[in-house]
C-alpha positions as CSV (number, residue, x, y, z in Angstrom):
1,M,114.4,87.0,114.3
2,L,114.1,87.5,111.0
3,F,111.0,85.0,110.0
4,D,109.4,86.3,113.6
5,M,109.0,89.0,110.8
6,I,107.8,87.1,108.2
7,T,104.3,85.7,107.6
8,E,103.5,82.8,105.1
9,S,100.1,84.7,104.2
10,S,102.6,88.2,103.3
11,L,104.6,85.9,101.2
12,L,102.0,84.0,99.0
13,A,99.8,87.3,99.2
14,L,103.4,88.9,97.3
15,F,103.4,86.3,95.0
16,L,99.5,86.3,93.9
17,M,100.1,89.7,93.5
18,G,103.1,89.4,90.6
19,A,101.2,86.3,89.0
20,A,97.8,88.6,89.1
21,G,100.0,91.7,87.5
22,T,101.2,89.3,84.3
23,G,98.9,90.6,82.3
24,H,100.1,94.5,83.0
25,C,103.8,93.2,82.9
26,I,103.7,91.7,79.5
27,G,102.3,94.7,78.5
28,M,105.2,97.1,80.3
29,C,107.9,94.6,79.3
30,G,107.0,91.9,76.7
31,P,107.9,93.9,73.7
32,L,111.5,94.5,74.9
33,V,111.4,91.4,76.8
34,L,111.5,89.4,72.7
35,A,114.5,91.4,72.6
36,I,116.4,88.6,74.1
37,P,118.3,86.2,71.8
38,G,116.8,83.1,71.2
39,Q,112.3,83.9,73.1
40,A,111.5,81.2,70.6
41,G,113.2,78.3,72.1
42,R,116.3,78.8,74.1
43,L,115.6,79.6,78.5
44,F,118.7,80.3,79.3
45,P,119.7,83.8,78.4
46,H,115.6,84.3,79.7
47,L,116.5,82.8,83.1
48,L,120.0,85.5,83.3
49,Y,118.1,88.1,82.3
50,H,115.0,87.1,85.2
51,S,118.1,87.0,87.4
52,G,118.9,90.0,87.0
53,R,115.4,91.7,87.5
54,L,114.8,89.7,90.6
55,S,118.4,91.0,91.8
56,T,117.3,94.4,92.2
57,Y,113.8,93.6,93.8
58,A,115.4,92.0,96.5
59,A,117.8,94.9,96.9
60,T,116.0,97.6,96.7
61,G,113.2,95.6,99.1
62,A,116.2,95.3,101.3
63,A,116.6,98.5,101.5
64,V,113.6,99.6,102.2
65,G,113.0,96.9,104.4
66,A,116.3,98.5,106.3
67,A,115.1,102.2,106.3
68,G,111.9,100.6,107.9
69,A,113.9,99.1,110.8
70,A,116.0,101.9,111.0
71,L,113.3,104.8,111.9
72,T,112.2,101.7,114.2
73,G,115.6,101.6,116.3
74,M,116.3,105.3,115.9
75,A,112.3,106.2,117.5
76,G,113.5,103.7,120.3
77,D,117.0,105.6,121.1
78,A,115.4,108.5,120.4
79,A,113.1,107.4,123.4
80,G,115.4,105.3,125.8
81,G,114.7,102.3,124.4
82,I,110.1,102.4,125.0
83,V,109.0,99.9,123.9
84,G,105.8,102.4,123.0
85,S,108.0,104.4,120.7
86,V,108.7,101.5,118.8
87,A,105.6,100.7,118.4
88,R,104.3,103.5,117.3
89,V,106.7,104.2,114.3
90,Q,106.0,100.5,113.3
91,V,102.3,101.9,113.1
92,V,103.2,104.7,111.1
93,C,105.3,103.1,109.0
94,S,102.1,100.1,108.2
95,L,99.4,102.6,107.9
96,F,102.0,104.2,105.2
97,S,102.6,100.9,102.8
98,A,98.9,100.5,103.2
99,A,98.2,103.9,101.8
100,F,100.4,103.2,99.0
101,L,99.0,100.0,98.6
102,L,95.7,101.7,98.4
103,A,96.0,104.0,95.9
104,F,97.7,101.5,93.5
105,G,95.3,99.0,94.0
106,L,92.5,102.3,93.0
107,L,94.7,102.4,89.9
108,R,94.7,98.7,88.9
109,L,90.7,99.1,89.1
110,G,90.4,102.0,87.4
111,I,89.1,104.3,89.9
112,L,92.0,106.3,90.0
113,Q,93.7,107.6,86.7
114,E,97.6,106.8,86.4
115,P,99.8,109.3,87.5
116,A,102.0,110.8,83.9
117,W,105.2,110.4,85.5
118,L,104.5,106.9,85.7
119,A,102.3,106.4,83.0
120,R,105.2,108.0,80.8
121,G,107.9,105.4,82.8
122,S,110.5,104.7,80.2
123,P,113.4,102.4,80.4
124,S,115.4,104.6,78.0
125,R,115.6,107.8,80.8
126,I,118.2,105.2,82.4
127,P,121.9,105.5,82.2
128,G,123.2,103.3,79.6
129,F,120.1,101.3,78.6
130,R,120.4,102.0,75.0
131,A,124.1,100.8,74.5
132,V,122.5,97.7,77.0
133,L,119.9,97.1,74.6
134,Q,122.0,97.3,71.4
135,A,124.2,94.6,73.0
136,V,121.3,92.4,74.0
137,M,119.7,92.0,70.1
138,A,123.1,91.6,69.2
139,G,123.2,88.6,71.3
140,K,127.2,88.3,71.6
141,S,127.1,88.8,76.0
142,R,125.9,87.1,78.3
143,A,126.7,90.3,80.7
144,A,124.6,92.6,78.7
145,I,121.2,90.2,79.4
146,L,122.1,90.5,82.9
147,A,122.7,93.4,82.9
148,F,119.0,94.3,80.9
149,G,117.5,92.6,83.8
150,W,119.1,95.0,86.3
151,M,117.9,97.8,85.2
152,M,114.6,96.6,83.7
153,G,113.7,96.3,87.9
154,F,113.9,100.3,88.1
155,L,111.2,100.4,85.8
156,P,108.7,102.5,87.0
157,C,105.8,100.3,87.7
158,G,102.7,100.6,90.1
159,L,102.9,96.3,91.1
160,S,106.3,96.6,91.8
161,Y,106.0,99.9,94.1
162,A,102.8,98.5,95.5
163,A,105.6,95.7,96.6
164,F,108.3,97.8,98.1
165,A,105.5,99.0,100.4
166,M,105.3,96.4,101.7
167,A,108.6,95.7,102.5
168,M,109.3,99.1,105.0
169,P,107.4,97.1,108.1
170,A,108.9,93.9,106.8
171,G,110.9,93.6,109.8
172,G,114.4,94.7,108.6
173,A,116.6,94.1,105.2
174,G,116.3,90.2,105.1
175,A,112.4,90.2,105.2
176,G,112.3,92.9,102.9
177,A,114.6,90.9,100.2
178,L,112.4,87.8,100.5
179,Y,109.0,89.5,99.8
180,L,109.9,91.0,96.8
181,L,111.4,87.9,95.5
182,A,108.0,86.4,96.5
183,F,106.2,89.0,94.3
184,G,108.8,88.9,91.5
185,A,108.6,84.5,91.2
186,G,105.0,85.7,91.0
187,T,106.2,87.5,87.2
188,L,107.7,84.4,85.9
189,P,105.3,81.7,85.0
190,G,104.1,84.7,83.0
191,L,107.5,86.4,81.3
192,L,108.6,83.5,80.7
193,L,105.5,82.4,78.3
194,V,106.0,86.0,76.3
195,G,108.0,84.4,73.0
196,T,105.1,82.0,73.1
197,G,100.8,82.4,72.2
198,A,100.5,82.3,75.7
199,S,101.2,86.0,76.3
200,S,98.8,86.4,73.6
201,L,96.0,84.9,75.7
202,F,97.9,87.3,78.7
203,R,97.5,90.5,76.9
204,R,93.6,89.5,76.1
205,Y,92.5,89.2,79.9
206,R,94.8,92.2,80.8
207,R,92.2,94.0,82.3
208,Q,90.9,90.7,84.7
209,S,94.2,90.1,85.6
210,D,94.3,94.4,86.6
211,L,91.2,93.6,88.7
212,V,93.1,91.1,90.4
213,A,96.1,92.7,91.1
214,G,94.1,95.8,92.2
215,A,91.5,93.6,95.0
216,L,94.5,91.8,96.2
217,M,96.4,95.4,97.1
218,L,93.3,96.6,98.5
219,G,93.0,93.9,100.4
220,I,96.7,93.4,102.0
221,A,96.0,97.3,102.8
222,V,93.0,96.3,104.3
223,S,95.3,94.2,106.5
224,L,98.1,96.4,107.6
225,A,95.8,99.1,108.3
226,A,93.9,97.3,110.4
227,D,96.9,95.8,112.0
228,A,98.4,98.7,112.4
229,L,95.3,100.5,114.1
230,Q,94.9,97.2,116.2
231,A,98.3,97.8,117.5
232,L,98.0,101.3,118.3
233,L,94.4,101.4,119.9
234,G,95.2,98.0,121.8
C-alpha cells in the first residue's frame, strides 16, 4: 500500500528540487557547515552531520504525511466510510500542497518577495544551538555534530518547506519520510563539496539554480493541482 502512494516521478522531482537548490543551501548553511572539523579532508564528520539533518527531514516528512493521512481517515469515519468524502479530503490536501509549492516557486523565481520571517530565519533561535555549535567547533564530540545536523534540519527554509508540503498528500508517514529523504539526498552532493573550490562554483550560479528550483516547484504545483482537479471533476 505504501508504494502505491509513491511515484518514481515524485521522488525524482524532489531529488532534482534539492539538487537545483544547492546554491541556495550553500548560501544559507555553507558558513555553518564549515564549522565542522576536518572539512578539508575528513568525510565522516560531514556524513554524520548530514545524517542528523536528513533524519530531521524524514521525521518531519513522516509527521506531515501522517497528518494528511489522518485527515483523510477522519473524513472517512465522519462520513461513515464514504469513499467520496475521503477523495475530497485528498483533493484538498493536494490543492493545499500545490498552493504552497506555487508560492515558494514564485519566491525562488524572484516574482514574490521573501517574507521577513523566512529571510530572518536563524538557527541561533533554536534552544541550545549555541552550545552545540561551540562543541562542534571544538571538534571533540561526534554526538554534537549529529545534534548540529538535527538542529539545522529545522532551519526555516523555503526549499524544505516546499518539500514538506509535498509530503502532506503522500499517503502516510512512510511515504512522507521517503519524499523528504529524496529531497535531502538531492542537497547532499553540493553541501559535501562546500569545503572545496566547487562551492564557489555553486555560489557563482546561485541565481540560476534558484530559477531551476523555482521552475521545478511550479511544475510540481501545476501537476498536483491538475491531478486534484481531475479527481474532483471526474
